[in-house]
C-alpha positions as CSV (number, residue, x, y, z in Angstrom):
1,M,149.4,135.7,120.4
2,N,145.1,135.6,120.1
3,A,145.7,133.5,116.8
4,E,148.2,130.9,118.4
5,F,145.9,130.8,121.5
6,F,142.8,129.8,119.1
7,A,145.2,127.7,117.2
8,A,145.8,125.7,120.2
9,I,142.2,124.9,121.1
10,A,141.4,123.7,117.4
11,D,144.5,121.5,117.7
12,I,142.8,120.2,121.4
13,E,139.6,119.8,119.0
14,R,141.4,117.5,116.8
15,E,143.4,115.2,119.1
16,K,141.0,115.0,121.8
17,G,137.3,115.5,120.3
18,I,136.9,118.2,123.0
19,P,134.7,121.1,121.1
20,Q,135.9,124.5,120.9
21,Q,132.8,126.0,122.4
22,Y,133.4,124.0,125.4
23,M,136.9,124.9,125.4
24,L,136.5,128.8,125.4
25,E,133.8,128.2,127.8
26,K,136.5,127.1,130.2
27,I,139.0,129.6,129.0
28,E,136.3,132.4,130.2
29,Q,135.7,130.6,133.7
30,A,140.1,130.6,134.2
31,L,140.3,134.1,133.5
32,L,137.5,134.7,136.1
33,A,139.4,132.4,138.3
34,A,142.5,134.3,138.0
35,L,140.9,137.8,138.6
36,R,138.9,136.5,141.8
37,K,142.4,135.4,143.3
38,D,144.0,139.1,142.5
39,N,140.7,141.5,143.0
40,P,137.8,139.3,144.7
41,A,135.3,142.1,144.6
42,A,136.1,143.5,141.0
43,A,135.7,139.6,139.6
44,E,132.1,139.9,140.8
45,C,131.5,142.6,137.6
46,A,134.1,141.4,135.5
47,R,133.2,140.0,131.9
48,V,134.7,138.0,129.3
49,D,134.1,138.5,125.5
50,V,135.5,135.4,123.3
51,D,135.3,136.2,119.3
52,P,136.3,133.0,117.9
53,V,136.2,134.9,114.2
54,K,138.4,138.0,114.8
55,K,140.1,135.2,117.2
56,K,139.8,137.7,119.9
57,I,139.7,137.3,124.0
58,D,139.1,140.2,126.1
59,M,138.3,140.9,129.9
60,Y,136.7,143.9,131.4
61,I,135.8,145.4,134.6
62,Q,132.2,146.9,134.5
63,K,131.4,149.9,136.5
64,T,128.2,151.5,137.1
65,V,127.8,155.4,136.8
66,V,126.3,156.1,140.2
67,E,125.3,160.0,141.8
68,E,127.0,158.7,144.9
69,L,130.3,156.5,145.4
70,E,129.9,153.7,147.9
71,D,132.3,150.9,146.3
72,D,135.0,152.2,143.9
73,E,135.8,148.4,142.7
74,I,132.5,148.4,140.9
75,D,131.2,151.9,140.8
76,L,132.2,155.6,139.7
77,T,130.7,159.0,140.0
78,L,129.3,160.9,136.7
79,D,132.4,163.2,137.0
80,E,134.7,160.3,136.6
81,A,132.6,159.0,133.5
82,K,132.0,162.0,132.2
83,A,135.9,162.6,132.1
84,I,136.0,159.4,129.8
85,S,133.1,160.6,127.8
86,P,130.6,163.0,127.9
87,R,127.9,160.5,126.9
88,Y,127.7,158.8,130.0
89,E,124.9,159.2,132.1
90,I,123.8,157.8,135.9
91,G,123.0,153.9,135.5
92,D,125.3,153.4,132.5
93,T,128.1,150.7,132.5
94,V,131.5,151.7,131.7
95,N,134.3,149.1,130.8
96,F,137.4,149.1,131.9
97,P,139.9,146.3,130.5
98,V,142.1,143.8,132.2
99,E,145.4,143.3,131.2
100,T,145.8,139.5,131.6
101,K,149.5,139.5,131.6
102,K,149.5,141.4,134.9
103,F,147.7,138.6,136.7
104,G,150.4,137.4,139.4
105,R,151.7,133.8,140.0
106,I,148.9,132.7,142.1
107,A,146.3,134.0,140.0
108,A,147.8,132.6,136.8
109,Q,148.2,129.1,138.5
110,A,144.6,129.4,139.2
111,A,143.8,130.0,135.6
112,K,145.7,126.9,134.7
113,Q,144.0,124.3,137.2
114,V,140.4,125.3,136.2
115,I,141.4,124.6,132.3
116,I,143.4,121.5,133.1
117,Q,140.2,120.2,135.1
118,G,137.9,121.0,132.3
119,I,139.9,119.4,129.9
120,R,140.1,116.4,132.4
121,E,136.4,116.4,132.9
122,A,135.7,116.9,128.7
123,E,138.2,113.7,128.1
124,R,136.1,111.5,130.7
125,S,132.3,113.0,129.6
126,I,133.8,111.5,126.0
127,V,135.0,108.2,127.4
128,Y,132.1,107.9,129.1
129,D,129.6,108.5,126.3
130,V,131.5,106.2,124.2
131,F,131.5,103.1,126.4
132,T,128.1,103.5,127.3
133,S,126.9,103.0,124.0
134,K,129.0,99.6,124.3
135,E,126.7,98.4,127.2
136,H,125.9,94.5,126.5
137,E,128.4,94.5,124.2
138,I,131.6,92.4,123.7
139,L,135.1,94.3,123.8
140,T,138.6,92.9,123.3
141,G,141.0,94.2,125.9
142,V,144.7,93.5,127.0
143,V,145.5,92.2,130.8
144,S,148.0,95.2,132.1
145,K,148.2,94.4,135.3
146,I,147.5,91.7,138.2
147,D,147.3,92.3,141.5
148,P,148.1,89.7,144.4
149,K,144.0,89.2,145.3
150,G,143.4,88.4,141.7
151,N,142.0,91.5,140.6
152,M,142.7,91.8,136.5
153,S,143.3,95.5,135.1
154,I,142.0,95.3,131.4
155,R,142.9,97.9,129.2
156,I,139.9,98.1,126.6
157,Q,139.5,99.9,123.3
158,S,136.3,101.4,121.6
159,D,136.4,103.5,118.8
160,S,139.5,105.7,119.4
161,E,138.9,105.9,123.3
162,H,140.6,103.6,125.6
163,T,140.1,102.6,129.2
164,E,141.3,100.6,132.2
165,A,138.6,98.3,133.4
166,M,138.7,95.8,136.6
167,L,138.1,92.2,136.3
168,T,137.5,90.7,139.8
169,P,138.0,86.9,140.7
170,N,133.9,86.6,140.5
171,E,133.8,87.5,137.3
172,R,136.1,85.6,135.7
173,I,135.7,81.9,134.1
174,P,137.0,79.3,137.1
175,G,140.1,78.1,136.2
176,E,141.0,80.4,133.7
177,N,144.5,81.1,133.7
178,L,145.5,84.8,132.1
179,K,148.9,86.4,132.0
180,E,149.7,90.4,131.5
181,G,149.8,90.9,128.0
182,D,146.8,88.4,126.8
183,R,144.4,89.2,125.1
184,V,140.9,88.7,125.9
185,R,137.2,89.5,125.3
186,V,134.9,90.6,128.3
187,Y,131.2,91.7,128.3
188,V,130.5,95.3,129.4
189,V,128.1,94.8,132.3
190,E,127.4,98.8,132.6
191,V,129.2,102.0,133.0
192,R,129.0,104.2,135.7
193,K,130.6,107.8,136.6
194,S,132.4,108.1,139.2
195,T,134.7,111.0,140.8
196,R,137.5,109.5,139.2
197,G,136.1,109.3,135.8
198,P,134.3,106.6,134.0
199,Q,133.8,103.4,135.5
200,V,133.2,100.5,133.0
201,L,132.2,96.8,134.7
202,I,133.1,94.3,133.2
203,S,132.6,90.1,133.2
204,R,133.4,86.9,131.4
205,T,131.0,85.0,133.7
206,H,127.5,87.0,132.4
207,P,125.2,84.8,130.5
208,G,125.1,87.8,128.1
209,L,128.7,87.2,127.3
210,V,127.6,83.7,125.7
211,K,125.0,85.3,123.7
212,R,127.0,87.9,122.2
213,L,129.6,85.2,121.3
214,F,126.8,82.9,119.7
215,E,125.3,86.2,117.8
216,L,129.0,86.5,116.7
217,E,129.4,82.9,115.4
218,V,125.9,82.6,114.2
219,P,124.8,84.7,111.0
220,E,121.6,83.1,111.5
221,I,121.0,84.7,115.1
222,F,122.6,87.8,114.1
223,D,120.1,88.7,111.1
224,G,117.0,87.3,113.5
225,T,116.3,84.3,111.9
226,V,117.4,82.5,114.5
227,E,116.5,83.8,118.1
228,I,118.1,83.2,121.7
229,R,115.1,83.0,124.2
230,S,117.2,82.3,127.2
231,I,119.9,81.3,128.7
232,A,121.1,79.6,132.1
233,R,125.2,79.6,132.7
234,E,127.1,78.4,135.6
235,A,130.5,80.0,134.0
236,G,133.6,77.2,133.6
237,S,131.2,74.8,133.7
238,R,128.5,74.3,131.9
239,T,125.6,76.6,129.7
240,K,122.2,76.1,128.7
241,I,120.6,78.2,125.8
242,A,117.3,78.2,124.4
243,V,116.9,78.8,120.8
244,M,114.1,79.0,118.0
245,S,113.9,79.6,114.4
246,N,111.6,81.9,112.8
247,N,111.9,80.4,109.5
248,P,110.4,76.6,109.5
249,E,112.8,76.0,107.2
250,V,115.9,76.6,109.4
251,D,116.9,74.2,112.0
252,P,117.9,76.5,115.3
253,I,120.0,73.7,116.8
254,G,121.9,72.9,113.8
255,A,122.3,76.6,113.1
256,C,124.2,77.1,116.6
257,V,126.0,74.1,116.2
258,G,127.1,74.8,112.7
259,P,128.8,72.5,109.7
260,K,130.6,70.0,111.6
261,G,130.2,71.4,115.1
262,G,133.0,74.8,114.2
263,R,130.5,77.2,115.6
264,V,129.8,76.1,119.0
265,A,133.2,74.5,119.1
266,A,134.9,78.3,118.5
267,I,132.5,79.3,121.4
268,V,133.8,76.6,124.0
269,E,137.3,77.7,123.0
270,E,136.8,80.9,123.8
271,L,135.0,79.8,127.2
272,K,138.0,77.9,127.7
273,G,135.9,74.3,127.4
274,E,132.6,75.4,129.1
275,K,130.3,72.7,127.9
276,I,127.1,74.1,126.3
277,D,123.9,72.5,125.9
278,I,121.6,73.8,122.8
279,A,118.0,73.6,123.6
280,K,114.8,74.2,121.2
281,Y,112.7,76.2,122.6
282,S,108.7,75.5,122.5
283,D,105.6,77.2,123.7
284,I,104.4,74.0,125.1
285,P,105.9,73.6,128.6
286,E,106.5,69.9,128.3
287,E,108.3,70.1,124.8
288,Y,110.8,73.1,126.5
289,I,111.4,71.3,129.5
290,A,112.3,67.7,127.8
291,S,114.5,69.5,125.4
292,A,116.2,71.6,128.3
293,L,117.0,68.3,129.8
294,A,119.6,67.2,127.2
295,P,121.7,65.5,126.6
296,S,119.4,63.4,128.9
297,D,116.0,61.1,127.5
298,V,112.9,62.5,128.6
299,I,109.9,59.8,128.7
300,S,107.1,62.4,129.9
301,V,106.7,65.6,131.1
302,T,103.7,66.0,133.3
303,M,102.8,69.8,134.5
304,L,101.5,70.0,138.0
305,E,98.6,71.8,139.2
306,D,100.4,74.8,140.3
307,G,101.4,75.9,137.0
308,K,104.9,76.4,137.9
309,S,106.5,72.8,138.7
310,C,106.7,69.4,136.6
311,R,107.2,65.8,137.1
312,V,109.4,64.3,134.7
313,I,110.3,60.8,134.0
314,V,113.4,59.5,132.9
315,P,114.6,56.4,132.2
316,D,116.7,54.7,135.0
317,S,119.7,54.4,133.4
318,Q,119.0,58.0,132.6
319,L,118.5,59.2,135.9
320,S,122.0,60.4,136.8
321,L,122.6,62.1,133.6
322,A,119.5,63.9,133.9
323,I,120.3,65.3,137.1
324,G,123.8,66.0,136.4
325,K,126.5,66.4,138.6
326,E,125.6,67.9,142.1
327,G,122.1,68.3,140.2
328,Q,124.1,70.8,138.0
329,N,121.9,69.4,134.7
330,V,118.2,69.9,136.2
331,R,119.0,73.3,138.0
332,L,119.9,74.9,134.7
333,A,117.2,73.2,133.3
334,A,115.0,74.7,135.8
335,R,116.7,78.1,135.3
336,L,116.4,77.6,131.6
337,T,112.9,77.1,131.4
338,G,111.5,78.9,134.8
339,Y,109.6,75.7,135.9
340,K,110.4,73.6,139.2
341,I,111.8,70.3,137.8
342,D,110.9,67.0,139.8
343,I,112.7,63.8,138.0
344,K,111.6,60.3,139.0
345,P,112.9,57.2,137.2
346,E,110.8,54.9,135.0
347,S,110.7,52.5,137.7
348,Q,108.7,54.8,140.1
349,A,106.4,56.3,137.2
350,E,103.5,54.7,139.0
């Protein structure tokens, strides 16, 4: 019986990844919980011995040899102890084996509950550890359910572990039409512990999704030759990304665009047609700001005295392009560079 018991624990470790030592600790807790139901007083002085080598589990109630008996649940007299063995003296501890098979139904149920809860907690801990290591990474999931409010339950997997994560309408790309069974890439923003297990926060609108997609599509970014310095995004509409090269022979914008535009096209497709502007980063603010305002041409950039803002002059014909629809282009350029940008047409330059 004991051999089968230890074999079952080994199976749990293989199938669920729960260490045998952890399960043995939960078994000990379960036996004590069962005894507490049958005999609360005796449970306070009970002991469980687990020997995985000999494949034995023994449970004892330990009683102390005393001169004057006060509680026969935890003490015994010297005469009673001598009757067991002449070697016992006052203060010694005597072990009385507990026959666990005689536990009542309620006690057995209590033990079962402790073990089930222990397995559940261990599984949650494993899932939490696995997905915590995937924070700020992209995972592929499957849409398993969509509720009437538009919340999507996404079944995501990492290594051999899987869990359900909620993709809320605020974290979905506007206009994106996903159905149950669709595969979708999501960005893991954060993993939290909760009473119901690990809570994985995912997003399709986070700028980190664009960054990871470029790392997957552009080898020069993945190996560090090209570096992403900043990203500003309005999901579903437009993203601006600033890149620089650590190798003077490598054009950072050309590397991101790829042969015949293939690399950036793959990212645009993944983002359901979201426009992407790639700007060249520069330590010189004027150059950086001019690049960030692409696709508009820029005549000049003048930094203002506060050091946090600038005035940009563009051709009259390019004014609306520089500002963008509803101010989007200049707004994203300002977020990308960190400077407040005031755009004026060339006719008002003086």
